C-alpha positions in Angstrom: -137.7 -115.5 -155.2 -134.2 -116.9 -154.8 -130.7 -115.8 -156.0 -130.9 -113.8 -159.0 -128.4 -112.5 -161.6 -129.5 -108.7 -162.7 -128.6 -107.4 -165.8 -128.4 -103.5 -166.0 -127.9 -100.7 -168.5 -126.0 -97.5 -167.4 -125.7 -96.0 -170.2 -127.9 -96.0 -173.3 -126.9 -95.4 -177.1 -126.9 -91.8 -178.5 -129.4 -91.2 -181.6 -130.8 -94.6 -182.1 -134.4 -94.9 -183.1 -134.6 -98.5 -182.3 -133.2 -98.5 -179.2 -136.3 -99.7 -178.0 -137.1 -102.6 -180.3 -133.4 -103.8 -180.0 -133.5 -104.1 -176.1 -136.9 -105.4 -176.0 -135.3 -108.3 -178.6 -132.4 -108.9 -176.6 -134.5 -108.9 -172.7 -137.8 -110.3 -173.6 -139.4 -106.9 -172.3 -142.2 -105.9 -174.5 -141.4 -102.4 -176.9 -144.0 -100.5 -174.7 -141.6 -101.3 -171.1 -138.4 -101.3 -173.0 -139.3 -97.3 -174.1 -139.9 -97.0 -170.7 -136.7 -98.7 -169.5 -134.9 -96.4 -171.8 -136.5 -93.1 -170.3 -135.5 -94.0 -167.0 -132.3 -94.9 -167.9 -131.4 -91.3 -169.5 -131.0 -90.2 -166.0 -130.2 -93.5 -163.9 -129.2 -96.9 -164.4 -131.9 -99.2 -164.8 -132.6 -102.7 -164.2 -133.4 -104.8 -167.3 -133.2 -108.5 -167.0 -132.7 -110.8 -164.2 -131.8 -114.6 -164.4 -131.1 -117.3 -161.8 -128.0 -118.2 -164.2 -125.0 -116.0 -163.9 -124.0 -117.1 -167.6 -127.4 -116.3 -168.9 -126.7 -112.8 -167.5 -123.6 -112.6 -168.7 -124.7 -113.4 -172.2 -127.5 -110.9 -172.4 -125.1 -108.1 -171.0 -122.7 -108.9 -173.9 -125.2 -108.6 -176.1 -126.5 -105.2 -174.6 -122.9 -103.6 -174.7 -122.2 -104.7 -178.5 -125.4 -103.1 -179.4 -124.1 -99.6 -178.1 -125.4 -100.3 -174.5 -123.1 -99.8 -171.3 -124.0 -102.9 -169.6 -123.3 -104.9 -166.5 -124.1 -107.7 -164.8 -124.7 -107.5 -160.7 -124.5 -110.9 -159.3 -126.2 -111.8 -156.3 -123.1 -112.3 -154.4 -122.3 -108.5 -155.2 -125.3 -107.1 -153.7 -124.7 -105.7 -150.4 -127.0 -105.9 -147.6 -127.7 -103.1 -145.2 -126.3 -105.3 -142.6 -123.2 -106.2 -144.6 -121.8 -102.2 -144.3 -120.0 -101.2 -141.5 -122.9 -99.0 -140.0 -121.5 -95.6 -138.5 -122.4 -94.4 -135.3 -119.5 -91.7 -134.3 -117.6 -90.0 -136.8 -114.2 -87.9 -136.8 -112.5 -85.5 -139.6 -109.3 -86.0 -138.9 -106.1 -84.3 -141.2 -105.1 -87.7 -142.9 -108.9 -89.1 -143.0 -112.2 -90.2 -141.9 -112.0 -92.4 -138.7 -115.7 -94.0 -137.7 -116.9 -96.4 -135.0 -119.7 -98.6 -134.8 -122.3 -98.7 -132.5 -120.2 -102.1 -130.9 -117.0 -100.1 -131.5 -115.2 -101.4 -134.3 -113.3 -98.6 -135.6 -111.8 -97.8 -138.8 -109.9 -95.2 -140.3 -109.6 -94.2 -144.1 -107.9 -91.8 -146.7 -109.6 -89.1 -148.1 -108.2 -89.5 -151.3 -109.8 -93.5 -150.9 -113.2 -92.3 -151.1 -114.5 -92.8 -154.6 -118.4 -92.6 -154.6 -120.8 -91.2 -152.1 -124.6 -92.2 -152.8 -127.2 -90.6 -151.3 -130.8 -91.5 -150.2 -133.9 -91.9 -148.2 -135.3 -95.4 -146.6 -139.2 -95.2 -147.1 -141.1 -97.3 -145.0 -145.0 -97.7 -145.4 -147.1 -99.5 -142.8 -151.1 -100.1 -143.1 -153.2 -100.6 -140.7 -157.1 -101.7 -140.6 -159.0 -100.7 -137.8 -162.9 -101.3 -137.4 -165.1 -98.3 -136.3 -168.7 -99.7 -134.2 -171.3 -97.9 -134.1 -175.1 -97.7 -134.3 -177.8 -96.1 -136.7 -181.7 -95.8 -136.5 -183.2 -98.3 -138.1 -186.6 -97.4 -139.6 -188.0 -101.1 -140.4 -187.0 -102.4 -136.8 -188.5 -99.8 -135.4 -192.0 -100.9 -137.2 -191.4 -104.4 -137.1 -190.5 -104.2 -133.1 -193.4 -101.6 -132.5 -190.6 -98.8 -131.1 -189.1 -101.5 -129.1 -186.0 -101.9 -131.2 -185.1 -98.4 -132.8 -181.2 -98.9 -134.5 -179.0 -101.2 -135.6 -175.1 -101.6 -134.9 -172.9 -101.1 -137.5 -169.1 -101.7 -138.7 -167.1 -99.6 -140.8 -163.4 -100.7 -141.8 -160.9 -98.0 -142.4 -156.9 -98.4 -144.1 -154.6 -95.8 -142.5 -151.4 -96.0 -144.3 -148.4 -94.3 -142.2 -145.0 -93.5 -144.4 -141.6 -92.9 -142.1 -138.5 -91.8 -144.0 -134.7 -91.5 -143.0 -132.1 -90.5 -144.9 -129.1 -92.5 -145.4 -125.8 -92.2 -147.3 -123.4 -95.0 -148.9 -119.5 -94.3 -148.9 -117.2 -96.4 -150.9 -114.0 -96.9 -151.2 -112.3 -99.9 -153.0 -110.8 -102.5 -150.3 -112.9 -101.5 -147.4 -116.3 -102.3 -146.3 -119.1 -100.0 -147.7 -119.6 -97.6 -145.1 -123.4 -96.4 -144.2 -124.3 -93.2 -142.5 -128.1 -92.9 -141.6 -129.3 -89.6 -140.1 -131.0 -91.0 -136.7 -128.7 -93.5 -135.8 -125.1 -90.7 -135.7 -123.8 -89.2 -132.9 -123.1 -85.6 -134.3 -121.0 -84.2 -131.2 -117.9 -84.5 -133.3 -118.8 -81.8 -135.6 -117.9 -79.3 -132.8 -118.7 -75.5 -134.0 -120.6 -76.8 -137.0 -123.2 -78.5 -134.7 -126.5 -77.2 -135.2 -129.9 -77.9 -133.1 -132.0 -79.7 -135.8 -130.4 -83.3 -137.1 -131.3 -82.8 -140.8 -129.1 -79.9 -140.7 -126.0 -82.0 -138.9 -127.0 -84.8 -141.5 -126.2 -82.2 -144.9 -123.6 -80.8 -142.5 -121.7 -84.2 -142.9 -122.5 -84.8 -146.5 -121.1 -81.6 -147.6 -117.9 -81.9 -145.2 -117.2 -85.1 -147.0 -117.8 -83.6 -150.5 -115.3 -81.2 -149.3 -112.6 -83.5 -148.2 -112.5 -86.5 -150.4 -110.8 -84.8 -153.7 -112.1 -88.1 -156.1 -115.7 -88.7 -155.0 -118.2 -89.0 -157.1 -121.8 -87.9 -155.3 -125.2 -89.4 -156.4 -128.6 -88.4 -154.7 -130.7 -89.8 -157.4 -132.1 -92.2 -154.7 -133.5 -89.7 -152.0 -137.0 -89.9 -154.1 -138.7 -92.7 -154.2 -139.8 -92.2 -158.0 -136.2 -92.5 -159.1 -135.9 -95.6 -156.6 -138.9 -97.4 -158.5 -137.4 -96.4 -161.8 -134.2 -97.7 -160.9 -135.4 -101.1 -160.2 -138.1 -101.3 -162.3 -141.7 -103.6 -161.7 -139.2 -107.0 -160.6 -138.1 -105.2 -157.4 -140.0 -103.2 -154.4 -138.2 -100.2 -153.1 -139.1 -101.0 -149.4 -137.7 -104.3 -149.9 -135.0 -104.3 -152.2 -133.0 -100.7 -151.7 -129.8 -102.5 -151.2 -129.8 -103.6 -154.8 -130.4 -99.8 -156.2 -127.5 -99.0 -154.0 -125.6 -101.7 -155.0 -126.1 -100.8 -159.1 -125.9 -97.2 -158.3 -122.5 -98.2 -157.0 -121.2 -100.1 -159.6 -122.2 -97.8 -162.2 -120.2 -95.0 -160.6 -117.2 -96.8 -160.1 -117.0 -97.7 -164.0 -117.1 -93.9 -164.5 -114.0 -94.1 -162.8 -111.8 -96.6 -164.3 
């Protein structure tokens, strides 16, 4: 699709009966789609327009802001791809802050007070496979024509199977640092010590809860745990499986704006 600049709304106007028509008129959405975006926007930031031209995107966001929406532009170079984050392998809860280490040995230490946003979600991957089942079936017509020499005919049946894999993750954002990404299946949990549990999901939840306890200024959001919320935030132009980095970047941006 190429580089896109994304216009999103983080808050909708209160008590505006014509909000859907206003949104449609500014963005080019149909009134029906604008109303659907507003319903989702009551709970989440939502994508309402995209443009290859950054100035066009800024103008659109400015018009929305003038009409009472809280709007922003997420430029294509502000989207943090998964491989652009600091992927945490090991973590250590120290007295002064969090120390993390990546799989290749890079380390980073951050004061708990510097963390501002945590976004928790689920990475959902669907894989489809088609199999062909071959068999034979009795054929009366063949039996009659062949005088009983051929009693059946070969058959083929195609069957589509879809499997789904899920992995929990969360992003930890502190200004001036690379965003940290914690993936449930890639973390080493031994540093939990007495808090360590037999099951990985329990340990992952413990890490989340411990960080929320230790970081005094942390805004926490877990909207992206559900695929339905991912789809509502991104809208029809983007796929949650391929464009989850847009959703996380947008959510971090909107939550950060609340702290200004």
